[in-house]
N, C-alpha and C positions, 0 to 999 in steps of 0.2 A: 540432567534434572536439576543441577543447583542452577545454572545458567535459566534455565526455563522459570524455575520458583523464583529468581530475583527478577526478571519480568515481569512476570504477572503480582509480584509486590512493588515494584515500582508503576504499575499499571493501575493498583488497587489505590496509593497514595497519591496519584495524579487523579484519578475520578473523585476519591474524597477530597481532597482538596481544594479541585475546581467545584466541587459543590458547598462545600465550605468559605469560599472566596479566597483562599490562601493563597495569593499570586507566588510569591515568591518558592513556597512548596512545592507548587502546580508546575511551576517553568523548571524549576530544580529534577524534579520528579521526571518529567517529558524529555527533556535531555538525558534523561539515564537509561532511557527505554530500549533504545538501539545499541548501545552499549552492551547493554545485559543479554538482548536477544543475541549480540553478534559473538557473546561468548557462549552462550546455549547451543548455537548454529558449530562454533569450532570445536565446543568438547564434545558433541553429540555427529558430526559428520563424520563419514571415511568412504572417500575420501574428500579433502574441501576443496570446494570450487569456488576460485577464485572470483566466477563472475557473483556469485551470491555474495560473496563478502563486499565487493564492488557496489554492490544494490542496497546495502545493509546500510556500508559507509554514506553513499550520495543520499541514503533516506536520513540518516543523523543529521547531514548538513541541513537539509529541508525543515527538519525538527528545530534546529537551532534558529534556521532564519527565520521562520515562521513564528518562533516567540514575540517578533516586533512586525507583525504582518498587516499592522494599520498604517506602516509608512511603506510606502510603495515599492521602494528599491527593493525591500526586505520580503516583500510579499514576491516579485517577481523574481529576484534569485531564489528563493524558498522552492517558487512554480516551477523553475529550471532545474534545481538540483531532484526534485522528487521525479521531472519528466526522464531526466538521466537514470534515474534509478529505476524506474521502470523498464527502459531500454537495456540496462544490465541484468532485471531479472528477465526480459524476455530472451535475452540469449542465452543465459541459465535453462530457463524451461527446453528451450530448442536444442540445445546441445547435451541435454539429461534424456531428452525423447527418442532421440539417435533416428528420427524417421518422421514422415508427414503421414496423417491421414486423410486424404485427399477427400472425400466424401465428408468427413468431420469438420473440414476446414470450409470448404464448400455450403453446407448449411449453417455453421456456425456464423459463417460472415452474413449471409442472406438474414441472420435475426440480428446480428449485432448494426448493422447498418440503421434499419428504424429506428433501434435502440437507442444508439449514439444520437441521431437526429432528437428524438424526445428528452433524452438527456438535456442536451442544447438549447432549446424549447424551453424548458423546466428552468435552468440555471438562469436563462435571460440574460449573461451578462452584456455591459454597457458596450459602447462603442471601442473604446481603446483596449478592454481585455478581450473583444470577442475573438481575435486571431490567436494569440498565445492559449485562452479556455478550450476554442475549438483543436488547438494543436494538443494539447494536454490530454483534452478527452479521448482524441484518434488515439496517442498510445497506452492509456490506460485498456482501452479497449482491446487493443493489441495484445496487450498484455494478458488479458483474459483469454484470449483465444488462443496463444501460448501455451498457458495452462491446462487449458483443456486437450491441447495438442499430446501434454505431456501426460495426462488424465488418459487417455484414447490409446497411445503405444505404449506406456509402463500403469497397467491398471494397478490399483491397492490402494490401502490406506493412506500411505504417503501422498501418493499425487492427487486425491480426492481431497486430502487436506488443504494442499495446495490450489486446487482448481477454487474449493470454499472460499479460500482466503480471499482469491483475485475478483471472486463476483463479490463480496463483502467490502472489497477494498472499492469498488465500482461504487455501489452506496455509500460508503465512507465518503470518496471525494466530491460526488456529486450531491450530497446533502451537504458539506461542507461550502460549497461553492453556491448553491441556494442561498445556505444561512448568508454566506458573505455579501451578498449581490441585494439581498432583500433584508426586512428588519430581522434583528439576530435579537434570540429570546433570552433569557435572565440564565439560563441554563447552559449557553451556547458549546463553552467547555466540556459540559460534561457530556452532550448531545453528539458532537463530533470526536469525541476521543473514544468512546465507546467502541463504534464500529471500528476506529484505525487500530487500534490494539488488539482487535480480534483480527484483522484482515494481515496484520505483521507476524502477529503470533502463529495463525494456521501456515500460511506460508514459509517461514523461516524455520517451524520446526517441522513442518512437513516436509523440505528439502533436509533437515537434519535426521532424518528419521527414515528416509528412504534408502531402500537396498539400489543404489543406481550403479556402483562397480558392475 
């Protein structure tokens, strides 16, 4: 509870400072998000899954790098860090699922393919970014499919929270990508951080709460 409370406190500070355009506080609070969530996971999980820890750490690296997302090198390395984080999440979900629901995989895959194409069309990344954005979109959709497998194989409130978080993550990153490649609104940092905070919170706190042993 302590870690979760600190995470949501950092989230509130981040959103408030973004709304008030207090950039130093916004950046500091953003960098505090994943460490507090890691604390929540370590305090709540039994046993601790190192794949989840790796996903949280790489998410923190992505957060830190994307503080300077206007510079190409930071944006690309931040994107790579989050892509790796999603791969760790996929590995964690599948290891906890302890099996595969083939029917669920086929049905969700049929739905995911056109969904991914729609997202890529809406984002409409420019030529130099098409390949990395497409690769990232594929990985994040695979992450949601893995979360669904966890829910199907180990149903319950914890797995439901993880799956909801994965879906919100798709919304979060699709929204951020769309706004980055189009005109950014005044409250860009508020609009994009709300679903991100919810997504990471649902996934990690769900993983911490689950009876996975």
